[in-house]
N, C-alpha and C positions, 0 to 999 in steps of 0.2 A: 682902753686897751685891756684885753683879757689875757690871763695866763693860765697855766696848767692848774695852779692852786685854786683859781676861781672855779674851774670845771670840777675839781675834786670837792670843793665845799658845796657847790650846787648839788652834786650827786648825793653827798651825805645828808644834806638838808631834806632832799626828796626821800631818801631811804630811811633816815632816822630823824624825823622831825621832833622826836622827844629829847634829842641831845642838843646842847649848845656847842656848836662846832667852831665858834668864833676864834678860839686859840689857834686853830689850824691856819687861819688867814695870816697870822704873823709867823708862827713858828714853823709851819711847812715851808714858807718862803725863806726863812733863815736857814733851814735844813738844806733846801735846794741850792741856795747861794753858797753854803759851805761846801757842797760837792763841786760846784763850779770853781770856787777858790782853791780847793784841794787840787783840782786838775791844773789850774794856772800855776800853783806852787810847784807841782811836779815838773811842769814844762820848764819853768825858770831854773829849778835846781838841776835838772838833767842836762840842760845846756851848759852848766858849769861843773858837771861831773860830781854832783853831790846828791845824797839822799836827804829827804826832809829832816830826819833826825840828826844828820851831820850838820846841816845848816843851823838847826836849833842850838846845838852845842857850840859851834864856832861863833855864832852871833851872840850867844850869852857871854862868851869870853871877850868878844870885841866890845860889847856894851860896858864891860867892866872898866874900860879905859886902861891906859898904859899902867903897868906892863902887860895888860891883857891876860890876867891869870886869876883863877878862882880855885878854891878847894873843891874836891869832889862833892862835899856836902852842899856847898853853895850852888853847884851845878844841878844837884838833885832838886833843890828848891825851885830853881828857875825853869827846869825842863819837865818837872812833874813825872819823873820815872823812879823806879826802885834803885836801891844801892847796887844790886847785882847787874841790873841793866846798864847803869851808868859806868860801872867798872868795865863791862864789855865794850861799851861805846868809846871810852877813853882808850882802851887797848887798840881798837880798830883804827881810830883816828891817829894814834901815835904811830902805828904801823905804816900809815899812809904819809906820815911826815907833816900832818896838819896841826898836831899839838905835841907838846913834850911834857913829861913829868919831871918835877923838880922837888928837892927836899923842902919842906916847910920850915923856914928858919925859926918860927915861933912854936913849933911842935916837932920834936925829934922823930916821932913816929908817923907824922903826917906828910902828905905830899900836896903840891900845888900843880894845877894843870895850866900850862901856858900855851897860848896861841903862837904858832910859828909864823914866819913871814908868808910862807905859802898858804897856810890856813887863813891868815888875814886877807890875803889877796883873793882867794877863792870865795870866802864869805862875803867880802865887799862886792865882788862881781855878781854873785848870786843875788845879793840884796838889791842891787840896781836892776837886775832882770826881773825880780819879783815885783818891785815897785812899778815897772813898766806894765806888767801883767795886771796888777791891781788897779792902776789908773784906767786901763782899758775896761775893766769891769764897772768902774764908777763913772764912766764918761757921760752917762745919761743924766747925772745929778749935777746941779749947780754947786758952787762952793758953799753956799748957805745951806742947801739941802744936805750936803755931806756933813756939815757941822751939826745940823739937827739930828740926823740919823746917828752919828757918833754919840751924841749926848743921850739919846733914847736907848741905844744899845748898852751904853755904860751903866744906865740904871738897872738893866737886866743882868749884866755880868758882874757888877761890883759885889753883890752879896756872895757870889761863888768864890770870888778872888780874895775875899776877906774872912774866910772861914779859918779859925785858928788851928 
């Protein structure tokens, strides 16, 4: 079975035989797959009235476990955004009733961000929708192939995730 990346690589090998275009065979497919995944995520989140960034914050809080709260700094670490961006996101989510700000009992100047029941329900529903979309993307792979692919991708992403 041939795909668009095969055609792209063939064209570059013809036009630039002096270059080793092998990285395109893997990374162009990863890039194309990321675009398809982004579309699937947007569909899943839109069906539940969420933006992708809202899902990211809500699910970071949900993964924290009961009582589903984190400091803004912890949310920054998990969502990879700036402090100003996170403040804006928390404000917008609080306005929608999906999170609430609480005083941090261990730091009089600090706050904690807690998931509301509505935020938990919306995040949980969107996660179920996302998983349905992702299963559809992976349908052509056997469970063994999925495991192998996950392991190979982990080798590529781990160095980026472990930068101090």
